N, C-alpha and C positions, 0 to 999 in steps of 0.2 A: 504494500500500500504506499502511496506517495505521501511525503511529509510536506509537500508544497501546499500553501493554504488556499489556493484557488485552482480551477480547471485551466489547463494550458491549451491555447488555441495556436493556430498558425495562419498566417496570411502571406500569399506568394504574389509576386509581380515580376514584371520583366521590362517594363518601359522606364526610360530615363524621366523620372518625375518624382514628386512627393506622394506618398500612399499612406492612406489611414489604416492602422493596425485594426483588423476586424471589419474594415470597409466603412466605418463611420467614425467621426471624431469622438474620442472618449478617453478618460484617464486610464493608465495601465502600466504594466512592467514589462520591458523587454528582457526576455530570459535567454534567448539564443538567436543565432544568425547562421543561415546556411546560403552559401553563394555558389552557384554553378556557372561555369564559363566554357564556352566552346573554344577549340584551338583557334588561334589567330586573333584574339581579342586583346586590346590594350589593357593596362592596369584599370581596375575598377575601384571607386569610391563609393562607400555606403555610409549614410549618416543616420543615426537614431536621434529622433527629435521629440521634444516636448512642445507641440505646436510649432513655433519658429525657432526655439532655442535648442542649439545642438548639445545633446548629452554625450555622444560618443561618435567617433568618426574612424572608419577602418579603410585601409588601402589594401586591396588584394592584387597580388602581382599579375603582370601580363602573362598571357598564353600566346605570345605573338609569333610562333613558329607557324608559317602558312601550312595548312593541313596537319598540324601537329596536334598532340593530345590536349584535350581540355583539362579542366581542374575543378575540384569541388573543395570548398573550405567551410568547415564547421566550427563555430565558437560557441561556447556555453559560458554565460556570464556568472561570476561568482555570487554568492549570497542570494539575495532576492532580486538581482538584476538592476537595470536602470529604470528608475520610477519617473513616469510622466504624470504630473498632477493635473494637467489641462487636457492634453490630447496627444496620445501616442501615435507618432508617425515615423516612417523611414523613408529616406531619400535615396534613390539610385542616382548618383551623379554622372557616372559614366558607364557604358556598356556592360551588361551582364546578361547571360542567358536567362537566369531567374534568381531571384532572391526570396527566401523565406524567412520571415520573422516569426520566432516563436515568442508568445506573449501570454500574460495572464492579467 
């Protein structure tokens, strides 16, 4: 049985934009991040936000070998994660095949 005090949800996006966790603006905690990249993509930047305030920023290395292998990166945040008191969002700043935010 989990000891985390809330149900964990996931929100996946692929476009370069700001995305609401859960599809609608609401408070929450970012618990983990999964980034998938195809081969041939430049470095990816992903930001976790509380509305417009950046709580964390991550740079995922390039997979810039043409027709080369892609990559997947998983991060689990310590403790109870990053708390967004207003509206939990994540921003894909540069290209990624997909980004999944695990949140509660």
